[in-house]
Backbone as CSV, one residue per row, in Angstrom:
resi,resn,N_x,N_y,N_z,CA_x,CA_y,CA_z,C_x,C_y,C_z
1,MET,0.839,-1.193,0.000,0.000,0.000,0.000,0.878,1.249,0.000
2,VAL,0.548,2.220,-0.838,1.274,3.485,-0.937,0.535,4.545,-0.135
3,TRP,1.197,5.120,0.861,0.544,6.156,1.672,0.526,7.464,0.890
4,PRO,-0.598,8.146,0.866,-0.698,9.367,0.053,0.032,10.538,0.698
5,ARG,0.386,11.518,-0.121,0.989,12.734,0.420,-0.077,13.533,1.176
6,ARG,0.396,14.411,2.010,-0.518,15.192,2.842,-1.372,16.122,1.983
7,LYS,-2.677,16.039,2.191,-3.591,16.931,1.492,-4.688,17.358,2.467
8,ILE,-4.874,18.661,2.589,-5.799,19.224,3.570,-7.104,19.630,2.906
9,GLN,-8.200,19.298,3.569,-9.514,19.815,3.182,-9.858,20.941,4.158
10,LEU,-9.902,22.173,3.670,-10.213,23.331,4.502,-11.722,23.563,4.468
11,VAL,-12.349,23.441,5.629,-13.799,23.623,5.739,-14.046,24.959,6.424
12,ALA,-14.396,25.953,5.634,-14.605,27.295,6.187,-15.391,28.125,5.199
13,SER,-16.162,29.049,5.726,-16.895,29.971,4.869,-15.930,30.931,4.198
14,ALA,-16.208,31.262,2.960,-15.360,32.206,2.237,-15.398,33.586,2.877
15,ALA,-16.407,33.840,3.703,-16.540,35.135,4.363,-15.960,35.148,5.772
16,ALA,-15.361,34.046,6.210,-14.809,33.978,7.561,-13.676,34.990,7.714
17,PRO,-13.646,35.754,8.816,-12.573,36.750,9.014,-11.217,36.080,9.160
18,GLY,-10.251,36.543,8.395,-8.909,35.967,8.485,-8.674,34.773,7.588
19,ILE,-9.692,34.329,6.849,-9.521,33.130,6.023,-8.497,33.361,4.912
20,GLY,-8.398,34.599,4.430,-7.413,34.895,3.392,-5.992,34.665,3.885
21,GLY,-5.732,35.017,5.150,-4.411,34.781,5.723,-4.125,33.310,5.918
22,VAL,-5.168,32.535,6.276,-4.999,31.085,6.435,-4.618,30.462,5.100
23,ARG,-5.322,30.831,4.047,-4.984,30.299,2.714,-3.542,30.646,2.347
24,ALA,-3.142,31.908,2.606,-1.797,32.351,2.248,-0.733,31.555,2.996
25,ILE,-0.974,31.265,4.284,-0.010,30.483,5.066,0.104,29.067,4.530
26,LEU,-1.023,28.465,4.174,-0.987,27.116,3.606,-0.181,27.100,2.307
27,LYS,-0.411,28.096,1.442,0.333,28.163,0.185,1.806,28.458,0.442
28,GLY,2.083,29.385,1.381,3.467,29.735,1.675,4.264,28.574,2.224
29,ASN,3.592,27.652,2.937,4.254,26.472,3.480,4.152,25.278,2.537
30,GLN,3.654,25.532,1.334,3.546,24.511,0.293,2.730,23.310,0.750
31,LEU,1.645,23.594,1.455,0.717,22.548,1.869,-0.430,22.482,0.871
32,GLU,-0.631,21.318,0.303,-1.690,21.151,-0.682,-3.045,21.126,0.028
33,PHE,-4.006,21.889,-0.493,-5.318,21.924,0.157,-6.402,22.256,-0.859
34,THR,-7.608,21.844,-0.514,-8.804,22.234,-1.246,-9.776,22.834,-0.241
35,GLU,-10.774,23.531,-0.746,-11.733,24.204,0.133,-13.149,23.726,-0.135
36,VAL,-13.953,23.758,0.906,-15.365,23.424,0.776,-16.124,24.216,1.833
37,GLU,-17.298,24.702,1.470,-18.143,25.398,2.432,-18.668,24.391,3.460
38,PRO,-18.869,24.812,4.702,-19.326,23.887,5.748,-20.794,23.522,5.611
39,ILE,-21.122,22.801,4.518,-22.494,22.341,4.276,-22.486,20.814,4.312
40,THR,-23.362,20.252,5.084,-23.351,18.812,5.337,-23.379,17.986,4.058
41,GLU,-24.219,18.394,3.095,-24.358,17.567,1.889,-23.042,17.467,1.131
42,ASN,-22.336,18.608,1.007,-21.074,18.605,0.268,-20.046,17.704,0.949
43,LEU,-19.961,17.797,2.263,-18.976,17.019,2.981,-19.313,15.535,2.973
44,SER,-20.592,15.230,3.077,-20.994,13.830,3.043,-20.604,13.197,1.718
45,HIS,-20.767,13.943,0.627,-20.391,13.434,-0.685,-18.869,13.277,-0.784
46,GLU,-18.142,14.257,-0.222,-16.678,14.248,-0.305,-16.090,13.023,0.397
47,PHE,-16.673,12.637,1.528,-16.105,11.564,2.324,-17.038,10.344,2.386
48,SER,-17.717,10.069,1.291,-18.676,8.960,1.283,-17.985,7.605,1.227
49,GLU,-16.711,7.598,0.850,-16.007,6.331,0.698,-14.622,6.422,1.331
50,ARG,-14.214,5.400,2.024,-12.892,5.384,2.646,-11.818,5.341,1.567
51,TRP,-10.904,6.337,1.598,-9.934,6.430,0.512,-9.031,5.210,0.456
52,MET,-8.716,4.611,1.662,-7.797,3.484,1.634,-8.434,2.207,1.066
53,GLU,-9.770,2.237,0.889,-10.449,1.084,0.325,-10.730,1.242,-1.164
54,LYS,-10.364,2.410,-1.716,-10.584,2.634,-3.134,-9.504,1.912,-3.941
55,PRO,-9.889,1.214,-5.017,-8.892,0.565,-5.872,-8.126,1.609,-6.683
56,PHE,-6.847,1.391,-6.883,-6.087,2.322,-7.708,-4.960,1.569,-8.394
57,ASP,-4.505,2.161,-9.488,-3.420,1.588,-10.265,-2.132,2.284,-9.851
58,ALA,-1.245,1.572,-9.181,-0.014,2.169,-8.663,0.821,2.791,-9.776
59,ALA,0.738,2.236,-10.983,1.542,2.754,-12.091,1.097,4.147,-12.519
60,SER,-0.147,4.517,-12.184,-0.664,5.811,-12.638,-0.494,6.904,-11.591
61,ILE,0.078,6.567,-10.438,0.167,7.553,-9.358,1.087,8.699,-9.728
62,SER,2.233,8.400,-10.319,3.244,9.418,-10.543,2.844,10.444,-11.584
63,ASP,1.978,10.082,-12.532,1.649,11.016,-13.609,0.179,11.415,-13.603
64,SER,-0.454,11.341,-12.469,-1.861,11.702,-12.414,-2.207,12.263,-11.046
65,ASP,-3.182,13.163,-11.026,-3.674,13.716,-9.767,-4.870,12.931,-9.238
66,GLN,-5.202,11.812,-9.902,-6.347,11.031,-9.464,-6.129,10.510,-8.042
67,PHE,-4.886,10.033,-7.801,-4.607,9.506,-6.464,-4.183,10.670,-5.570
68,SER,-5.154,11.417,-5.082,-4.885,12.569,-4.237,-5.975,12.689,-3.190
69,PRO,-6.141,11.653,-2.354,-7.206,11.686,-1.358,-6.912,12.687,-0.261
70,VAL,-7.958,13.155,0.383,-7.804,14.052,1.517,-7.302,13.245,2.707
71,THR,-6.249,13.693,3.338,-5.692,12.997,4.488,-5.955,13.724,5.801
72,GLU,-6.404,14.974,5.710,-6.581,15.785,6.914,-7.666,16.822,6.677
73,LEU,-8.471,17.051,7.682,-9.514,18.065,7.585,-9.251,19.164,8.601
74,VAL,-9.241,20.409,8.122,-9.060,21.583,8.985,-10.323,22.413,8.894
75,TYR,-10.948,22.673,10.031,-12.242,23.347,10.007,-12.199,24.648,10.791
76,TRP,-12.987,25.581,10.338,-13.144,26.845,11.051,-14.010,26.598,12.273
77,PRO,-13.537,26.959,13.451,-14.232,26.566,14.693,-15.474,27.410,14.968
78,LYS,-16.462,27.225,14.105,-17.736,27.912,14.310,-18.842,26.872,14.354
79,LYS,-19.688,26.957,15.335,-20.750,25.972,15.510,-21.729,26.028,14.350
80,GLN,-21.916,24.905,13.701,-22.858,24.817,12.586,-24.189,24.244,13.075
81,ASN,-25.217,24.462,12.277,-26.526,23.903,12.626,-26.468,22.383,12.680
82,ASP,-25.659,21.818,11.828,-25.529,20.360,11.790,-24.067,20.026,11.530
83,ASP,-23.364,19.530,12.529,-21.960,19.170,12.338,-21.765,17.664,12.431
84,SER,-22.797,16.919,12.046,-22.688,15.463,12.072,-21.643,14.949,11.081
85,TRP,-21.269,15.829,10.122,-20.248,15.426,9.151,-18.919,15.088,9.832
86,ARG,-18.684,15.652,11.007,-17.427,15.368,11.704,-17.393,13.917,12.172
87,ASP,-18.548,13.390,12.572,-18.607,11.976,12.956,-18.341,11.093,11.748
88,THR,-18.895,11.506,10.606,-18.681,10.736,9.374,-17.200,10.685,9.013
89,ILE,-16.522,11.808,9.174,-15.105,11.875,8.833,-14.269,11.037,9.804
90,LEU,-14.647,11.045,11.078,-13.936,10.223,12.049,-14.007,8.756,11.678
91,GLU,-15.165,8.340,11.181,-15.327,6.946,10.776,-14.414,6.594,9.610
92,GLN,-14.045,7.588,8.830,-13.169,7.322,7.692,-11.688,7.313,8.072
93,GLY,-11.401,7.576,9.346,-10.005,7.565,9.785,-9.215,8.778,9.353
94,ILE,-9.905,9.889,9.086,-9.237,11.102,8.624,-8.975,12.029,9.811
95,LYS,-7.765,12.526,9.896,-7.370,13.416,10.986,-8.145,14.724,10.902
96,GLN,-8.512,15.258,12.072,-9.225,16.534,12.132,-8.504,17.482,13.077
97,GLN,-8.531,18.757,12.737,-8.064,19.775,13.661,-8.651,21.126,13.257
98,SER,-8.726,22.028,14.220,-9.269,23.352,13.949,-8.206,24.234,13.306
99,VAL,-8.647,25.356,12.762,-7.711,26.319,12.193,-6.726,26.793,13.262
100,GLN,-7.225,27.008,14.496,-6.322,27.435,15.565,-5.192,26.450,15.772
101,SER,-5.518,25.148,15.822,-4.492,24.124,16.042,-3.481,24.118,14.901
102,LEU,-3.969,24.250,13.676,-3.077,24.252,12.524,-2.097,25.411,12.606
103,ILE,-2.614,26.624,12.873,-1.757,27.805,12.942,-0.782,27.693,14.108
104,HIS,-1.260,27.201,15.253,-0.374,27.007,16.398,0.774,26.074,16.046
105,ASN,0.478,24.971,15.368,1.510,23.998,15.015,2.525,24.587,14.036
106,ILE,2.060,25.381,13.074,2.962,25.966,12.084,3.890,26.991,12.732
107,LEU,3.357,27.766,13.674,4.125,28.852,14.286,4.789,28.460,15.607
108,GLU,4.731,27.181,15.949,5.169,26.730,17.272,6.581,27.161,17.622
109,ASP,7.517,27.081,16.684,8.925,27.371,16.974,9.385,28.714,16.425
110,GLU,8.434,29.567,16.029,8.798,30.830,15.399,8.724,32.004,16.377
111,LEU,9.469,33.068,16.053,9.393,34.328,16.789,8.469,35.267,16.029
112,ILE,7.462,35.784,16.709,6.438,36.575,16.048,6.718,38.065,16.220
113,LEU,6.667,38.793,15.113,6.707,40.250,15.122,5.353,40.745,14.623
114,TRP,4.608,41.401,15.499,3.292,41.900,15.102,3.449,43.258,14.432
115,VAL,2.925,43.359,13.211,3.067,44.570,12.411,1.891,45.489,12.683
116,SER,2.190,46.720,13.093,1.135,47.699,13.341,0.476,48.107,12.029
117,GLU,-0.768,48.525,12.136,-1.516,48.902,10.947,-2.009,50.330,11.065
118,PRO,-2.241,51.012,9.942,-2.191,50.508,8.567,-0.758,50.196,8.119
119,THR,-0.596,49.117,7.378,0.720,48.654,6.963,1.288,49.558,5.877
120,VAL,2.530,50.002,6.065,3.220,50.780,5.040,3.908,49.802,4.090
121,LEU,3.568,49.873,2.811,4.134,48.965,1.820,5.306,49.616,1.093
122,PHE,6.315,48.821,0.807,7.478,49.256,0.035,7.764,48.165,-0.983
123,ASN,7.719,48.514,-2.267,7.850,47.506,-3.328,6.827,46.386,-3.137
124,GLU,5.593,46.760,-2.753,4.453,45.856,-2.592,4.607,44.896,-1.417
125,ARG,5.566,45.159,-0.526,5.734,44.354,0.682,5.763,45.273,1.891
126,PRO,5.434,44.760,3.076,5.503,45.613,4.272,6.897,46.189,4.459
127,LEU,6.957,47.470,4.816,8.239,48.164,4.984,9.134,47.451,5.986
128,LEU,8.574,47.012,7.114,9.365,46.325,8.135,10.011,45.066,7.564
129,GLY,9.240,44.296,6.799,9.777,43.078,6.194,10.855,43.378,5.173
130,HIS,10.682,44.458,4.415,11.680,44.829,3.398,13.019,45.153,4.040
131,ILE,13.011,45.977,5.105,14.263,46.359,5.749,14.950,45.138,6.361
132,LEU,14.170,44.297,7.065,14.768,43.117,7.703,15.340,42.154,6.661
133,LYS,14.652,42.005,5.547,15.148,41.120,4.488,16.456,41.657,3.907
134,GLU,16.507,42.964,3.640,17.721,43.554,3.080,18.882,43.471,4.070
135,ALA,18.562,43.446,5.365,19.604,43.368,6.393,20.031,41.932,6.677
136,GLY,19.427,40.955,5.983,19.839,39.565,6.137,19.078,38.765,7.169
137,PHE,17.974,39.307,7.709,17.208,38.581,8.723,16.333,37.479,8.111
138,GLU,16.000,37.586,6.823,15.197,36.600,6.109,13.894,36.247,6.840
139,PRO,13.051,37.225,7.143,11.798,36.921,7.847,10.743,36.354,6.908
140,THR,9.814,35.589,7.472,8.618,35.180,6.731,7.572,36.279,6.924
141,ILE,6.927,36.676,5.837,6.022,37.828,5.889,4.620,37.406,5.460
142,LEU,3.646,37.740,6.279,2.230,37.561,5.944,1.613,38.944,5.867
143,TRP,0.972,39.250,4.747,0.405,40.597,4.618,-0.723,40.627,3.574
144,PRO,-1.653,41.594,3.732,-2.693,41.803,2.730,-2.204,42.776,1.662
145,ARG,-2.356,42.422,0.409,-1.933,43.306,-0.671,-2.924,44.457,-0.830
146,ALA,-2.560,45.400,-1.673,-3.427,46.559,-1.894,-4.759,46.151,-2.495
147,ASP,-4.785,45.044,-3.255,-6.031,44.593,-3.877,-6.868,43.710,-2.951
148,GLY,-6.427,43.518,-1.701,-7.193,42.726,-0.738,-6.767,41.277,-0.622
149,ARG,-6.005,40.784,-1.588,-5.528,39.400,-1.519,-4.374,39.290,-0.522
150,TRP,-4.254,38.101,0.087,-3.215,37.881,1.087,-2.044,37.130,0.484
151,GLU,-0.850,37.469,0.954,0.372,36.808,0.513,1.158,36.326,1.732
152,CYS,1.875,35.224,1.548,2.788,34.732,2.581,4.102,34.380,1.891
153,GLU,5.145,35.128,2.210,6.471,34.898,1.641,7.305,34.150,2.670
154,ARG,7.506,32.860,2.445,8.198,31.994,3.413,9.701,32.087,3.216
155,ARG,10.403,32.411,4.311,11.858,32.489,4.300,12.425,31.614,5.409
156,GLN,13.750,31.545,5.492,14.406,30.628,6.426,14.710,31.246,7.784
157,GLY,14.472,32.534,7.956,14.750,33.171,9.231,13.759,32.766,10.312
158,LEU,14.037,33.160,11.558,13.190,32.785,12.692,11.960,33.674,12.836
159,HIS,11.989,34.850,12.244,10.935,35.819,12.485,9.765,35.670,11.509
160,TRP,8.571,35.779,12.063,7.346,35.863,11.266,6.751,37.246,11.482
161,LEU,6.487,37.959,10.407,5.836,39.260,10.484,4.354,39.078,10.168
162,ILE,3.495,39.400,11.139,2.060,39.149,11.015,1.293,40.418,11.379
163,PRO,0.291,40.814,10.590,-0.528,41.990,10.935,-1.245,41.794,12.266
164,GLU,-1.330,42.841,13.052,-1.937,42.744,14.382,-3.402,42.344,14.333
165,SER,-4.104,42.734,13.284,-5.546,42.477,13.236,-5.897,41.092,12.708
166,TRP,-4.905,40.336,12.266,-5.206,39.038,11.653,-5.758,38.061,12.695
167,LEU,-6.787,37.334,12.313,-7.428,36.341,13.166,-7.995,36.932,14.455
168,VAL,-8.410,38.192,14.391,-9.034,38.810,15.562,-10.297,38.028,15.926
169,GLY,-10.442,37.681,17.196,-11.602,36.937,17.662,-11.456,35.436,17.552
170,LEU,-10.408,34.960,16.868,-10.221,33.525,16.711,-9.263,32.958,17.758
171,MET,-8.237,33.726,18.085,-7.274,33.276,19.088,-6.517,34.476,19.627
172,GLU,-5.900,34.302,20.788,-5.083,35.351,21.373,-3.719,35.357,20.681
173,LYS,-3.304,36.530,20.216,-2.036,36.592,19.494,-0.856,36.242,20.392
174,SER,-0.999,36.454,21.707,0.093,36.157,22.630,0.360,34.664,22.761
175,THR,-0.567,33.829,22.269,-0.386,32.383,22.379,0.340,31.801,21.179
176,LEU,0.596,32.601,20.158,1.218,32.097,18.942,2.742,32.144,19.038
177,GLY,3.388,31.117,18.478,4.838,31.075,18.422,5.485,30.794,19.761
178,ARG,6.815,30.746,19.738,7.559,30.489,20.981,7.946,31.777,21.676
179,GLY,7.548,32.884,21.111,7.843,34.160,21.737,7.460,35.307,20.834
180,THR,7.154,36.444,21.440,6.840,37.656,20.697,7.888,38.696,21.038
181,ILE,8.472,39.290,20.018,9.483,40.317,20.254,9.009,41.625,19.653
182,GLY,9.626,42.719,20.100,9.229,44.020,19.582,7.969,44.555,20.222
183,ASN,7.665,44.131,21.461,6.505,44.674,22.162,6.719,46.143,22.492
184,LYS,5.607,46.849,22.712,5.687,48.279,22.975,6.507,48.575,24.220
185,GLU,6.403,47.715,25.235,7.169,47.957,26.452,8.656,47.769,26.245
186,GLU,9.051,47.121,25.139,10.465,46.907,24.845,11.037,47.977,23.929
187,GLU,10.209,48.890,23.455,10.661,49.912,22.518,11.582,50.903,23.215
188,ARG,12.715,51.190,22.581,13.678,52.142,23.124,13.914,53.315,22.176
189,THR,13.906,53.031,20.880,14.215,54.060,19.886,13.083,55.079,19.783
190,SER,13.458,56.322,19.641,12.479,57.394,19.459,12.866,58.213,18.232
191,TRP,11.988,59.058,17.796,12.260,59.901,16.635,11.545,61.244,16.783
192,VAL,12.073,62.225,16.068,11.487,63.568,16.048,11.405,64.024,14.602
193,VAL,10.227,64.436,14.166,10.037,64.926,12.806,10.392,66.405,12.755
194,ARG,11.410,66.747,11.958,11.815,68.138,11.746,11.194,68.657,10.446
195,ASP,11.591,69.860,10.062,11.030,70.456,8.843,11.375,69.658,7.597
196,THR,12.624,69.208,7.502,13.073,68.525,6.287,13.593,67.120,6.533
197,ARG,13.547,66.650,7.783,14.135,65.344,8.073,13.464,64.725,9.298
198,ILE,13.799,63.444,9.517,13.366,62.736,10.725,14.620,62.297,11.459
199,ASP,14.769,62.748,12.693,15.921,62.365,13.522,15.554,61.162,14.386
200,PHE,16.486,60.197,14.473,16.264,58.999,15.284,17.255,58.965,16.440
201,TYR,16.759,58.516,17.605,17.552,58.476,18.825,17.441,57.096,19.463
202,ARG,18.550,56.657,20.060,18.572,55.335,20.680,18.117,55.398,22.139
203,SER,17.202,56.263,22.435,16.652,56.393,23.777,15.369,57.196,23.697
204,LYS,14.540,57.061,24.704,13.276,57.777,24.738,13.459,59.260,25.043
205,ASP,14.594,59.601,25.698,14.799,60.997,26.074,15.463,61.821,24.981
206,GLY,15.749,61.187,23.830,16.313,61.931,22.711,17.746,62.383,22.917
207,GLN,18.528,61.664,23.716,19.896,62.062,24.022,20.939,61.341,23.167
208,LYS,20.643,60.142,22.666,21.616,59.350,21.919,21.242,59.358,20.437
209,PHE,21.784,60.319,19.710,21.451,60.504,18.294,22.029,59.381,17.443
210,ILE,21.192,58.797,16.571,21.637,57.727,15.678,21.904,58.268,14.284
211,GLY,20.949,58.989,13.742,21.071,59.511,12.391,19.750,60.111,11.959
212,HIS,19.722,60.596,10.728,18.482,61.180,10.228,18.206,60.711,8.807
213,LEU,16.954,60.778,8.428,16.503,60.469,7.077,15.628,61.620,6.593
214,PRO,15.531,61.807,5.285,14.612,62.829,4.779,13.164,62.499,5.147
215,ARG,12.304,63.485,5.068,10.891,63.270,5.346,10.336,62.191,4.415
216,TRP,9.376,61.407,4.921,8.786,60.324,4.138,7.971,60.912,2.989
217,PRO,8.075,60.336,1.780,7.362,60.901,0.622,5.855,61.011,0.814
218,GLU,5.241,60.000,1.443,3.802,60.029,1.709,3.601,60.472,3.160
219,LEU,3.198,61.718,3.338,3.129,62.265,4.695,2.109,61.544,5.571
220,ASN,1.045,60.999,4.957,0.056,60.270,5.756,0.585,58.932,6.262
221,GLN,1.729,58.480,5.723,2.348,57.237,6.168,3.592,57.478,7.027
222,GLU,3.936,58.724,7.237,5.214,59.052,7.864,5.336,58.493,9.281
223,GLU,4.282,58.617,10.080,4.339,58.140,11.456,4.555,56.632,11.514
224,MET,3.814,55.878,10.685,3.958,54.432,10.680,5.311,54.005,10.111
225,ALA,5.807,54.740,9.099,7.115,54.424,8.529,8.215,54.626,9.569
226,ALA,8.149,55.737,10.307,9.140,55.995,11.351,9.071,54.928,12.434
227,GLN,7.873,54.463,12.747,7.714,53.409,13.761,8.369,52.112,13.296
228,CYS,8.225,51.776,12.009,8.863,50.572,11.458,10.380,50.680,11.529
229,ILE,10.912,51.844,11.167,12.362,52.041,11.192,12.874,51.935,12.624
230,ALA,12.140,52.540,13.567,12.538,52.477,14.973,12.534,51.034,15.477
231,LYS,11.538,50.240,15.041,11.490,48.840,15.467,12.701,48.069,14.941
232,CYS,13.118,48.371,13.712,14.301,47.712,13.157,15.536,48.041,13.988
233,ILE,15.664,49.302,14.416,16.804,49.688,15.254,16.764,48.920,16.567
234,ASP,15.572,48.798,17.164,15.435,48.040,18.416,15.821,46.578,18.237
235,LEU,15.585,46.043,17.031,15.904,44.641,16.763,17.386,44.418,16.457
236,GLY,18.146,45.501,16.345,19.579,45.367,16.123,20.032,45.580,14.698
237,VAL,19.152,46.066,13.827,19.545,46.353,12.448,20.434,47.590,12.456
238,SER,21.556,47.539,11.741,22.485,48.667,11.729,21.884,49.839,10.959
239,TRP,22.315,51.033,11.321,21.832,52.241,10.647,22.221,52.221,9.169
240,LEU,23.397,51.704,8.862,23.834,51.623,7.466,22.904,50.728,6.662
241,ASP,22.535,49.560,7.218,21.629,48.650,6.507,20.266,49.293,6.277
242,ILE,19.794,50.047,7.255,18.499,50.730,7.100,18.574,51.748,5.985
243,ARG,19.636,52.557,5.972,19.788,53.572,4.928,19.903,52.947,3.540
244,LEU,20.661,51.857,3.440,20.807,51.186,2.152,19.482,50.600,1.676
245,ALA,18.710,50.036,2.597,17.427,49.436,2.232,16.434,50.470,1.721
246,LEU,16.578,51.714,2.184,15.626,52.768,1.820,16.193,53.773,0.832
247,SER,17.412,53.563,0.381,18.098,54.573,-0.435,17.362,54.909,-1.719
248,SER,16.658,53.942,-2.296,15.990,54.196,-3.575,14.810,55.151,-3.453
249,ILE,14.331,55.382,-2.229,13.192,56.290,-2.046,13.599,57.723,-2.308
250,TRP,14.839,58.057,-1.920,15.297,59.445,-2.037,16.466,59.528,-3.018
251,LYS,16.248,59.103,-4.237,17.326,59.050,-5.226,17.896,60.431,-5.522
252,ASN,17.054,61.449,-5.469,17.497,62.796,-5.837,17.891,63.643,-4.637
253,ILE,17.984,63.012,-3.444,18.348,63.742,-2.239,19.711,63.256,-1.762
254,THR,20.631,64.187,-1.533,21.970,63.819,-1.071,21.902,63.266,0.333
255,MET,22.366,62.034,0.535,22.416,61.418,1.852,23.818,61.640,2.415
256,VAL,23.910,62.251,3.575,25.195,62.628,4.151,25.521,61.731,5.329
257,ASN,26.723,61.175,5.315,27.125,60.277,6.388,27.553,61.018,7.638
258,ASN,28.324,62.088,7.453,28.906,62.776,8.605,28.504,64.240,8.594
259,LEU,27.939,64.698,9.685,27.512,66.079,9.815,28.246,66.690,11.000
260,ARG,29.028,67.749,10.756,29.802,68.387,11.807,29.033,69.595,12.330
261,TRP,28.823,69.650,13.612,28.122,70.761,14.239,29.161,71.727,14.819
262,ASN,29.210,72.960,14.280,30.170,73.957,14.722,29.501,74.969,15.646
263,SER,30.282,75.826,16.231,29.738,76.771,17.198,28.859,77.831,16.548
264,HIS,29.134,78.168,15.273,28.386,79.238,14.626,27.482,78.745,13.495
265,ASP,27.794,77.613,12.943,26.975,77.082,11.851,27.231,75.581,11.755
266,PHE,26.670,74.960,10.745,27.019,73.571,10.495,27.247,73.393,9.003
267,GLY,28.041,72.424,8.630,28.332,72.216,7.222,28.517,70.761,6.892
268,TRP,28.543,70.475,5.612,28.705,69.097,5.163,30.154,68.670,5.272
269,ASN,30.363,67.447,5.638,31.688,66.850,5.565,31.857,66.368,4.131
270,ALA,32.305,67.261,3.263,32.243,67.041,1.825,33.011,65.813,1.376
271,GLY,34.137,65.536,1.998,34.958,64.420,1.548,34.290,63.078,1.653
272,ALA,33.261,62.939,2.501,32.603,61.649,2.704,31.612,61.341,1.598
273,CYS,31.207,62.351,0.847,30.154,62.129,-0.155,30.583,62.543,-1.558
274,ARG,31.889,62.631,-1.798,32.414,62.939,-3.120,31.971,64.307,-3.611
275,GLU,31.792,65.241,-2.706,31.450,66.598,-3.094,32.726,67.416,-3.206
276,GLU,32.728,68.403,-4.085,33.908,69.236,-4.255,34.134,70.090,-3.022
277,LEU,35.403,70.189,-2.627,35.741,71.029,-1.491,35.689,72.490,-1.892
278,SER,35.202,73.323,-1.006,35.091,74.742,-1.288,36.476,75.367,-1.370
279,SER,36.647,76.310,-2.315,37.926,77.006,-2.460,38.015,78.201,-1.540
280,GLU,36.881,78.543,-0.903,36.881,79.679,-0.002,37.595,79.332,1.300
281,SER,38.103,80.369,1.947,38.797,80.152,3.202,37.814,79.697,4.274
282,ILE,38.304,78.892,5.189,37.473,78.334,6.241,37.471,79.273,7.433
283,GLU,36.297,79.685,7.864,36.198,80.607,8.988,35.991,79.874,10.311
284,HIS,35.243,78.768,10.261,34.929,78.051,11.492,35.379,76.601,11.339
285,VAL,36.318,76.213,12.131,36.809,74.838,12.086,36.619,74.209,13.466
286,GLU,36.044,73.022,13.489,35.838,72.322,14.756,37.106,71.587,15.135
287,ASP,37.613,71.875,16.308,38.866,71.271,16.757,38.579,69.914,17.414
288,TRP,37.958,69.006,16.635,37.508,67.750,17.204,38.636,66.764,17.454
289,TRP,39.708,66.859,16.630,40.773,65.866,16.772,41.638,66.112,18.012
290,ALA,41.516,67.318,18.580,42.334,67.624,19.751,41.655,67.202,21.039
291,ARG,40.404,66.703,20.944,39.674,66.335,22.158,39.990,64.922,22.581
């Protein structure tokens, strides 16, 4: 007897909240599944015969999808008027579990990063996920696209980026994964929006300056974008990696690495950015090397 590959029957209403994210996770983890509405007649027909008792030609398995019986049923945990179909499935020897159990099992060993909403997208992906990916963290990202469809980009890193509102009412987000990082109580980085830039500090009191970036192009997204950048700093992403990940946003704006603050004015450290040195005499020079 040839044991079939894993195939999931997802029993859930197409209107169930969060179902789009469930589908995306199944696809992202390359789990084969089909869907059916939770109607008794459909399910009774689907499981009317025990798959292991069906005759099949072993020679046709490799080049046909005929031998693809359902091996597992995952159901949305909502009480139906008639759920006798579950007894029928038990008689067929088919494994059952709720959507909560499935998600718990998939995320059991992962570190969860909850993404605040509304999600700021960069190159059609969440900004937080883009920066972490460019910095080498390789996170798995679950997110709703602009057209409403859900995507799950599975990577090899430990972090899962999940929208805070996903599966609201289905389970407590604190129960998912082996740990949640980036909680609000753990936030240390702060920022201040200036006229032409955003300054970032490695403390809440604004005393440890990290660097600055130009104002965000979409002003209605600026607060959320700054929050994502601050979270990356809290997670240990270097300032250089953050700037490189976002450099394409400000292609026409000169990004300066070193800014010298003098007693009377401030000026660019021209040599760091391939700018021509001024031929005019220098009036104010910071005696920094003598300190």
